[in-house]
C-alpha positions in Angstrom: 67.3 123.7 120.4 67.6 121.8 117.1 64.7 123.8 115.7 66.0 127.2 116.8 69.2 129.3 116.6 71.4 128.2 119.4 71.8 130.6 122.4 75.6 130.2 122.1 77.8 129.6 119.2 79.4 127.3 118.3 76.8 124.7 119.2 78.8 121.9 120.8 77.8 118.4 119.8 79.2 115.3 121.5 79.3 112.1 119.3 79.3 108.9 121.3 80.9 106.1 119.3 79.7 102.6 119.9 81.7 99.6 118.7 80.9 98.6 115.1 79.4 102.1 114.5 78.5 103.1 110.9 81.2 105.2 109.5 78.9 106.2 106.7 76.3 107.6 109.1 78.9 109.3 111.3 80.7 111.1 108.5 77.4 112.0 106.8 76.5 113.8 110.1 79.8 115.6 110.7 80.6 116.8 107.2 77.6 119.1 106.8 78.5 120.8 110.1 82.1 121.4 108.9 80.8 122.7 105.6 78.3 125.0 107.4 81.2 126.6 109.2 83.1 127.0 106.0 80.3 128.3 103.9 79.2 130.8 106.6 82.7 131.9 107.6 81.7 131.4 111.2 82.2 128.7 113.8 78.5 127.6 114.0 79.2 124.0 115.1 81.8 122.2 117.1 82.0 118.5 117.5 83.9 116.1 119.8 84.2 112.4 119.9 83.7 110.2 123.0 83.5 106.5 123.8 82.1 104.7 126.8 85.5 104.0 128.2 87.6 106.6 126.4 89.4 104.0 124.3 89.6 103.9 120.5 86.5 102.6 118.8 86.5 100.5 115.6 83.8 101.2 113.0 82.1 98.4 111.1 84.5 99.0 108.2 87.5 98.3 110.4 88.7 101.9 110.8 89.4 102.9 114.4 88.7 106.5 115.7 90.4 107.9 118.8 87.9 109.8 121.1 88.8 112.6 123.4 87.7 110.8 126.5 85.0 108.8 128.2 81.4 109.8 128.8 82.2 111.9 131.8 84.2 114.2 129.5 80.9 114.9 127.6 78.9 116.0 130.6 78.6 119.6 129.6 77.5 119.1 126.0 74.0 120.5 125.1 73.6 117.9 122.3 74.7 114.3 122.4 74.5 111.9 119.5 74.8 108.1 119.8 76.4 106.5 116.8 76.1 102.8 116.3 75.8 100.2 113.5 75.8 96.5 113.2 75.4 94.2 116.2 73.8 96.9 118.3 71.8 94.3 120.1 75.1 93.1 121.7 75.7 96.5 123.4 74.5 96.2 126.9 76.1 98.8 129.2 74.1 99.9 132.2 76.5 102.8 133.0 76.1 104.2 129.5 72.3 103.9 129.7 72.4 105.7 133.1 74.6 108.4 131.7 72.3 109.1 128.8 69.4 109.4 131.2 71.5 111.8 133.3 72.1 114.0 130.3 68.4 114.3 129.5 67.7 115.3 133.1 70.3 118.0 132.7 68.4 119.3 129.6 70.6 117.9 126.8 69.1 117.0 123.5 69.8 113.4 122.8 69.8 111.8 119.4 70.9 108.7 117.5 72.2 107.7 114.1 71.5 104.4 112.3 70.8 101.8 115.0 71.5 104.1 117.9 67.7 104.3 118.4 68.0 100.8 119.9 70.4 102.1 122.6 68.1 105.1 123.4 65.1 102.8 123.6 67.0 100.4 126.0 67.9 103.4 128.1 64.2 104.3 128.3 64.6 107.6 126.5 62.2 107.0 123.6 59.1 106.3 125.6 56.5 108.8 124.4 58.6 110.0 121.5 58.5 109.2 117.7 61.7 107.7 116.4 63.1 106.0 113.3 65.8 103.4 112.6 67.6 101.9 109.6 65.0 99.9 107.5 66.9 96.7 108.1 66.3 97.0 111.8 62.6 98.2 111.7 61.0 94.8 112.2 63.3 93.8 115.1 62.9 97.2 116.8 59.1 96.9 116.6 59.2 93.5 118.1 61.6 94.5 120.9 59.8 97.8 121.7 56.2 97.5 120.8 55.2 100.4 123.0 57.5 102.9 121.1 56.2 104.7 118.0 58.8 103.8 115.3 58.5 105.1 111.8 60.2 104.4 108.4 61.0 108.1 108.0 64.5 109.2 107.0 64.8 111.1 110.4 62.6 112.2 113.2 62.9 115.3 115.4 60.5 115.0 118.3 61.1 117.7 121.0 64.4 116.9 122.7 64.9 113.6 120.8 66.1 113.1 117.3 66.8 109.9 115.4 68.1 109.1 112.0 67.9 106.0 109.8 71.6 106.2 109.1 73.7 106.2 105.9 73.3 109.4 103.9 70.1 110.2 105.7 72.3 111.7 108.3 73.2 114.4 105.7 69.6 115.3 105.3 69.0 115.4 109.1 71.9 117.8 109.5 70.9 119.9 106.5 67.4 120.3 107.9 68.9 121.3 111.3 71.1 123.8 109.6 68.2 125.2 107.7 66.1 125.6 110.9 68.9 127.2 112.8 70.6 129.3 110.2 68.4 129.5 107.1 67.7 127.5 104.0 70.2 129.4 101.9 73.1 128.2 104.0 71.7 124.6 104.0 71.5 124.7 100.2 75.1 125.9 100.0 76.2 123.0 102.2 74.1 120.6 100.0 75.9 121.9 96.9 79.3 121.4 98.6 78.3 117.8 99.4 77.1 117.4 95.8 73.8 116.3 97.4 71.2 116.9 94.6 68.4 118.0 97.0 67.7 118.3 100.7 65.3 115.4 101.4 62.7 115.9 104.1 61.9 113.3 106.7 59.1 111.8 104.7 61.4 110.6 101.8 61.8 106.9 101.5 64.7 105.2 103.2 65.0 102.5 100.6 65.5 102.8 96.8 62.2 102.3 94.9 61.1 98.8 94.0 61.8 99.4 90.3 65.3 100.4 91.1 65.9 97.5 93.5 64.5 94.9 91.2 65.3 96.3 87.8 61.6 95.8 86.9 59.0 98.3 86.0 55.9 96.2 85.3 53.2 97.9 87.4 51.1 94.9 88.2 54.2 92.8 89.2 55.4 95.7 91.5 52.0 96.0 93.1 51.9 92.3 93.9 55.4 92.5 95.5 54.4 95.6 97.5 51.4 93.5 98.9 53.8 90.6 99.7 56.2 92.9 101.6 53.3 94.2 103.7 51.9 90.7 104.5 54.8 88.6 105.7 53.4 87.5 109.1 50.1 86.3 107.5 51.0 85.4 103.9 48.3 85.8 101.3 47.4 83.0 98.9 48.4 83.0 95.3 44.8 83.3 94.3 44.3 86.3 96.6 47.4 88.0 95.3 46.3 87.5 91.7 42.8 88.7 92.4 44.0 91.9 94.1 46.1 92.7 91.0 43.3 91.8 88.6 45.3 88.9 87.2 44.7 85.3 86.7 47.0 82.9 88.6 48.5 81.8 85.3 49.3 85.4 84.4 50.8 86.0 87.9 53.1 82.9 87.5 54.2 84.1 84.0 55.1 87.6 85.3 57.3 86.2 88.1 58.9 83.7 85.8 59.6 86.3 83.1 60.9 89.1 85.2 62.3 87.4 88.4 63.0 83.9 87.2 61.1 82.3 90.1 57.6 81.5 91.0 55.5 83.8 93.1 55.5 81.3 96.0 59.3 81.1 95.9 59.7 84.8 95.8 57.3 85.2 98.7 59.1 82.5 100.7 62.5 84.3 100.2 61.0 87.6 101.5 59.8 85.8 104.6 63.1 84.0 105.1 65.1 87.2 104.8 62.9 88.8 107.4 63.4 85.8 109.6 67.2 86.1 109.4 67.0 89.8 110.5 64.9 88.8 113.5 67.2 86.0 114.4 70.4 88.1 114.4 68.9 91.3 115.7 66.5 90.2 118.5 66.2 87.8 121.4 62.9 86.4 120.1 62.6 82.7 120.4 63.0 80.7 117.2 59.4 79.6 117.3 58.3 83.3 117.7 60.5 84.2 114.7 58.9 81.5 112.6 55.4 82.7 113.6 56.3 86.3 112.8 57.2 85.2 109.3 54.1 83.1 108.6 55.4 79.5 109.0 53.0 76.8 110.1 55.5 74.8 112.1 59.0 75.2 113.5 60.2 72.1 111.6 59.0 73.5 108.3 60.6 76.9 109.1 63.9 75.1 110.0 63.9 73.1 106.8 63.1 76.1 104.6 65.8 78.2 106.3 68.4 75.5 106.0 67.6 75.0 102.3 67.9 78.7 101.6 70.8 79.8 103.8 72.7 76.6 104.2 72.3 76.5 108.0 69.6 76.1 110.5 68.1 79.0 112.5 69.9 77.7 115.6 73.2 77.6 113.7 72.5 81.1 112.6 72.6 82.1 116.3 75.5 79.8 117.1 73.3 77.4 119.2 74.2 73.7 119.2 70.8 71.9 119.3 68.2 71.6 116.7 65.1 73.6 117.2 61.9 72.2 118.6 59.7 70.9 115.8 56.3 71.4 117.4 53.6 73.0 115.4 53.0 76.7 116.3 50.1 78.1 114.4 47.7 77.6 111.5 49.3 80.3 109.4 49.9 79.8 105.7 53.3 78.6 104.7 
């Protein structure tokens, strides 16, 4: 349906709002639909808001929206979109999961914005489908659902499932849907109204480029950082990093000191600790497994490094009282 002109107009879309949903992703999805109606002079799309219990839902920015009703009121919608955001791992609602499965059995197309892919996965609706999710949640999603094919694309449309990384990527998802259903000319007119410079396709990067993120353009330094980001579970040695970039270890040290004001080892450690924090707050992985996934040789070393960097232990990060077990876990580099 998302790839073809709908049989009936307007195409009715039900947005399911989950507590702490991303307002950015939600409005980025709705506004292109509104503008498509305006630019075409037709009622091409119609959207309605629902929540699990029909009560107002507060977004992560503190603004509450008032839905039209609970999930039962959305039973006859051909397209359903789950909108979530931070703390999605805390949403456990068997009735909602069951309702989503019921909608797919009825033939509805089901999608998700931002972290909503987590909810679809927990409902068992992404088995055998490609999906994407916000870059900050990619590692935790892959750990929680290793059997599901998750990508770092801006959005994925795979048969009757569609997922989006969130943020302004939702604009591009909807612009691509509008182009498929009603032509590129209309989609371009909507993009102009949004002051969206171009319609990104699904293969565009979620994150800003490394040079933009770091304010650095030295090619060899950037190549080393790219290698670091791809090897967090099994960190590479300083000698190996330098050799791969055709640098001496002294040159490598100088580049990091000059442009990032820290040693390569310190920068690498910070990357691993930041990944560890995401796994701690987004998954139910044991602390030992988090340490292992981020390349630490022992739980005690991980705890010390984490406390030194964040000012709290991994257990305190999760609100747990006791100190973590300090047993060695692997022979990975630290």
